Structures are given as C-alpha cells and as structure tokens.
C-alpha positions in Angstrom: -18.1 15.2 65.0 -15.4 15.2 62.2 -13.2 18.3 62.2 -12.6 20.4 59.0 -8.9 19.5 59.2 -9.7 15.8 59.1 -11.9 16.3 56.0 -9.2 18.3 54.3 -6.6 15.6 55.0 -8.9 13.0 53.7 -9.6 14.9 50.5 -5.9 15.6 50.0 -5.1 11.9 50.5 -7.8 10.9 48.0 -6.4 13.5 45.5 -2.9 12.1 46.0 -4.2 8.6 45.4 -5.8 9.7 42.2 -2.7 11.4 41.0 -0.5 8.4 41.8 -3.1 6.1 40.0 -3.1 8.4 37.0 0.7 8.4 36.9 0.8 4.6 37.2 -1.6 3.8 34.4 -1.0 4.1 30.6 -2.7 2.7 27.5 -1.2 1.1 24.4 -3.1 1.5 21.1 -3.3 -1.3 18.6 -1.1 0.6 16.2 1.6 1.4 18.8 4.2 -0.2 21.0 5.4 1.5 24.1 8.8 1.8 25.8 8.8 2.4 29.6 11.6 4.6 30.8 13.0 4.9 34.3 15.0 8.1 34.7 15.6 8.1 30.9 16.7 4.4 30.7 14.4 1.8 29.1 13.1 -0.8 31.5 10.3 -2.4 29.6 8.7 -2.7 26.2 4.9 -3.2 25.9 3.4 -4.4 22.6 0.0 -5.7 23.8 -2.8 -3.1 23.4 -4.8 -2.1 26.5 -4.4 -0.6 29.9 -1.1 -1.2 31.7 0.6 -0.2 35.0 4.0 1.4 35.7 5.8 3.1 38.5 4.6 6.7 38.9 8.1 8.1 38.3 8.5 6.1 35.1 7.7 7.7 31.7 6.5 6.1 28.4 7.3 6.6 24.7 4.9 5.4 22.0 6.4 4.1 18.8 4.3 3.4 15.7 4.3 -0.3 14.7 2.4 0.2 11.4 4.1 0.1 8.0 5.7 3.5 7.4 6.5 5.3 4.1 10.0 6.5 3.1 9.8 8.9 0.2 13.2 9.2 -1.4 14.1 12.3 -3.6 15.3 11.6 -7.1 18.9 10.5 -7.2 21.5 10.0 -10.0 23.1 6.7 -10.5 25.6 5.4 -13.1 24.9 2.1 -14.7 27.6 -0.4 -15.6 27.6 0.9 -19.2 28.3 4.4 -17.9 24.8 5.6 -18.6 23.6 8.2 -16.1 20.2 7.5 -14.6 17.8 9.6 -12.6 16.1 7.2 -10.2 13.0 8.0 -8.2 12.4 5.3 -5.6 10.4 4.8 -2.3 10.5 2.2 0.5 8.0 0.7 3.0 9.3 -0.3 6.5 8.1 -1.1 10.0 9.8 -1.0 13.4 10.2 -4.6 14.6 12.4 -4.0 17.6 11.2 -0.9 19.5 14.0 -0.9 22.1 16.8 -1.2 19.5 15.1 1.5 17.4 14.9 3.8 20.3 18.5 3.2 21.4 19.9 3.6 17.8 17.9 6.4 16.1 15.4 7.5 18.7 12.6 8.8 16.4 10.9 8.2 13.1 12.3 11.5 11.6 15.9 10.4 12.4 15.1 6.9 11.1 13.9 8.4 7.8 17.1 10.4 7.4 19.3 7.3 8.1 17.2 5.1 5.8 17.4 7.6 3.0 21.2 7.5 3.1 21.2 3.7 3.2 18.6 3.5 0.3 20.7 5.8 -1.9 23.8 3.8 -1.3 22.0 0.5 -2.1 20.6 2.0 -5.3 24.0 3.1 -6.5 25.6 -0.2 -5.6 22.9 -2.4 -7.3 22.3 -0.2 -10.4 26.1 0.2 -10.9 26.4 -3.5 -11.5 23.9 -3.7 -14.4 23.3 -1.9 -17.7 20.7 0.8 -18.5 18.5 -1.7 -20.4 18.5 -4.1 -17.4 17.2 -1.2 -15.2 14.5 0.2 -17.4 13.3 -3.0 -19.1 14.7 -6.4 -18.5 15.5 -7.0 -14.8 13.7 -4.2 -12.9 11.7 -6.5 -10.6 14.8 -8.5 -9.6 16.8 -5.3 -9.0 14.2 -3.9 -6.7 14.3 -7.2 -4.7 18.1 -6.9 -4.4 17.9 -3.3 -3.2 15.3 -4.3 -0.6 17.4 -7.1 0.7 20.5 -5.0 1.0 18.6 -2.2 2.7 16.9 -4.6 5.0 20.2 -6.1 6.2 21.6 -2.7 6.9 18.5 -1.4 8.6 18.3 -4.5 10.9 20.8 -2.9 13.3 18.3 -0.1 13.9 15.4 -2.5 14.7 13.8 -1.8 11.4 12.5 -4.3 8.8 12.3 -3.1 5.2 9.1 -4.5 3.7 9.4 -3.2 0.1 11.4 -1.0 -2.2 10.0 0.3 -5.5 11.5 2.3 -8.3 8.9 4.7 -9.7 11.1 6.0 -12.5 14.5 5.2 -13.9 15.3 7.4 -16.8 18.1 9.4 -18.4 18.7 13.0 -17.2 16.7 15.7 -19.0 19.6 16.8 -21.2 20.3 13.2 -22.2 16.6 12.6 -22.8 16.4 15.6 -25.1 19.5 14.4 -27.0 17.9 10.9 -27.3 14.6 12.5 -28.4 16.3 14.6 -31.0 18.3 11.6 -32.3 15.2 9.5 -32.5 13.3 12.4 -34.2 16.2 12.8 -36.8 16.2 9.0 -37.4 12.4 9.0 -37.9 12.6 12.0 -40.3 15.3 10.2 -42.2 13.2 7.1 -42.5 10.2 9.2 -43.5 12.2 11.0 -46.2 13.5 7.6 -47.4 10.0 6.2 -47.6 8.8 9.3 -49.4 11.6 9.0 -51.9 10.9 5.3 -52.5 7.2 6.2 -52.9 8.0 9.0 -55.3 10.2 6.6 -57.3 7.6 4.0 -57.4 4.9 6.5 -58.4 7.2 7.8 -61.2 7.7 4.2 -62.4 4.0 3.5 -62.4 3.3 6.9 -64.2 6.0 6.2 -66.8 4.6 2.7 -67.4 1.1 4.1 -67.6 2.2 6.8 -70.1 4.1 4.3 -72.2 1.1 1.9 -72.3 -1.2 4.9 -73.1 1.2 6.0 -75.9 1.2 2.4 -77.3 -2.6 2.1 -77.0 -3.1 5.5 -78.7 -0.7 4.6 -81.5 -2.4 1.3 -82.1 -5.8 3.0 -82.0 -4.6 5.7 -84.5 -3.1 3.0 -86.7 -6.3 1.0 -86.6 -8.3 4.2 -87.3 -6.0 5.1 -90.3 -6.4 1.6 -91.6 -10.2 1.8 -91.2 -10.2 5.3 -92.7 -8.1 4.1 -95.6 -10.3 1.1 -96.2 -13.3 3.4 -96.1 -11.7 5.9 -98.6 -10.8 3.0 -100.8 -14.3 1.7 -100.7 -15.6 5.2 -101.4 -13.3 5.6 -104.4 -14.3 2.2 -105.6 -18.0 3.1 -105.3 -17.3 6.4 -107.1 -15.4 4.7 -109.8 -18.1 2.1 -110.2 -20.7 4.9 -110.3 -18.6 6.9 -112.8 -18.3 3.9 -115.0 -22.0 3.3 -115.0 -23.2 6.9 -115.6 -20.4 9.5 -116.2 -22.9 12.4 -116.7 -24.7 11.7 -113.4 -21.4 11.4 -111.6 -20.2 14.7 -112.9 -23.5 16.3 -112.0 -23.3 14.9 -108.5 -19.8 16.2 -108.0 -20.8 19.6 -109.2 -23.8 19.7 -106.8 -21.5 18.8 -104.0 -19.1 21.5 -105.0 -22.0 24.0 -105.1 -23.1 22.9 -101.7 -19.7 23.3 -100.2 -18.8 26.5 -102.0 -22.1 28.5 -101.7 -22.5 29.2 -98.0 -25.5 30.8 -96.6 -23.8 34.0 -95.6 -21.1 34.2 -98.3 -21.9 33.4 -102.0 -19.1 35.4 -103.6 -16.8 33.8 -106.2 -14.1 35.3 -108.3 -14.5 33.3 -111.5 -15.2 33.9 -115.1 -18.9 33.5 -115.9 -18.1 30.9 -118.6 -16.0 28.9 -116.2 -16.5 25.2 -116.1 -17.6 25.5 -112.5 -20.9 27.2 -113.6 -21.6 25.0 -116.5 -24.8 23.6 -114.9 -26.1 27.2 -114.4 -26.2 27.8 -118.2 -27.2 24.3 -119.3 -28.9 21.7 -117.1 -27.1 19.0 -119.0 -23.8 20.6 -118.1 -22.6 20.7 -121.7 -21.1 23.8 -123.3 -22.4 25.4 -126.5 -19.7 23.7 -128.5 -20.6 20.4 -127.0 -24.3 20.8 -127.7 -25.3 19.1 -131.0 -27.1 21.3 -133.6 -30.8 20.8 -134.2 -31.7 19.5 -137.6 
C-alpha cells in the first residue's frame, strides 16, 4: 500500500516537471520575432511563428516585426534660397535585425527617439540644398526619396529598415504666410482697382460716343423736321395765296372766323376793343364791309 509521503513526492515531482516544461516553452506570434536571453545576454533569435523550447533559466523578449509608424513633430528648415519652411513629415519603418536592434536601442520607444533625431537631420540636409519652389511644387517626390534613402542608411546600424518617408506639409511659417497673404491681397486689390478704372474709362468712352451720336441724330432729326416744317409752311402759304387770289373776300372771311375761334374761348370772351374795330366787322355786316364801303341803294 502506497504511503502518503510517496504520493506527496510524486505530486511534487509532477508539479516540478510542469513548472520546468512551462518555463521551457514559449510561443512566437506571426507579427513578432523573439530574442532568447541567457542571464541577460542574447543567445538566439527566433523569427518563425509557433511553439519553441528554451532552457528554463533563459528569458525571451518579443519584438514587433510589422511596419511601424514614426510621427515627427513639425520642424523648421531653411531652403537654399533662405526661405524658412515649416515641415510636417512622418516615416514608416520595420525592424529587420532584431539582435542588432536590441543591442543598439533596446526598445521601440528608444528607437522612435533616435529615428526622430535622424529624420530631422536628413530633412534639414536635403531641404537645405534646394529652393522653396522645389520643395512645395517641383521636386517634392524626389526629395522624399532622398530623405528616405539617407535615413535608411543611418538607421541600418540599429537593425532598422526605413520603408517610406512622406512630407505632409511644407509651408512658410505663420507670420510669413500672413505677410505673403497680405501681399497677394494687396496685389489682387491693385489689379481689381486697375480693372475697375479701365472699365470706367471704357464705359465713359462708350457713353461719350453714344451721347455724341445721339446729339448728331437729334440735330439731324431737328434739321429734317425744320425742313419739313418749312416746306409745309411754304405749301400752306402757297395754298393761302392761291386761295386769296381766287376769292379775296372768302379768304378774309375764313381768316376772321379762325381769329374768332382762337380769340373767343369757352370760359373767357372778354376783349378790350372799340365796337367799330375792324376785328368785329363781320358782326355788323355779314359781308364784312363797313358802312363807307357799302354801295348806296338806287
């Protein structure tokens, strides 16, 4: 019959075996690479995912092997034409040599600090060799490739491969931007004022030309009207003269009737004349003749 002590020893041995097995096994994820350390010194690097064995007294450090982001704060750089630029850039990198990475920087946080310093230096070197226009318009893509290549060469000693470098924004500082904006605004206002002045001058020329043409047209129309009126008056006088020549008495009677019509208005028939005035001669005698002109009856 097994004694209690034997069972306890067996259980203790089994527990010890489990602890040793647990300390001897480790897993590597697909997104990681692992460094095995023996008393703080690297002895192995495991990159294949899965379950692996190690000595129980060894420890492991997992290092990400995915592409990592490096966000760089805005920095000032001076272009070759002495223009100050505010550059906002970022980088993408991955750890290609885990052992060298661990021995040089030790952690991703420390690597980000070191890469930020290297990136700022590469930005200033590359952008300092070109003009402001090259940075913001002409050669931006080529400049980003040059910065990436320089940063990649310098980061290689840390076991890091720089995948990409991008410039989000490269612009003048705020005070310079305001000055440029005000200068552009002043220039546009000057151009607008010039266009308005030219438009006003053109409008005045068109108005003057239209007024001159209108004056000429009115003058010609008045001249033609006067000529037509003169011809009408002449024709009227001719007809009157012809009528007077044919029947002088009727013509005198007609002229008197016209004078009565114009002189004797509906609301005012007052005249200050002598009753025997020649104006009223048809009132006293239908023939219009005075008493001295009327022949005596036989």
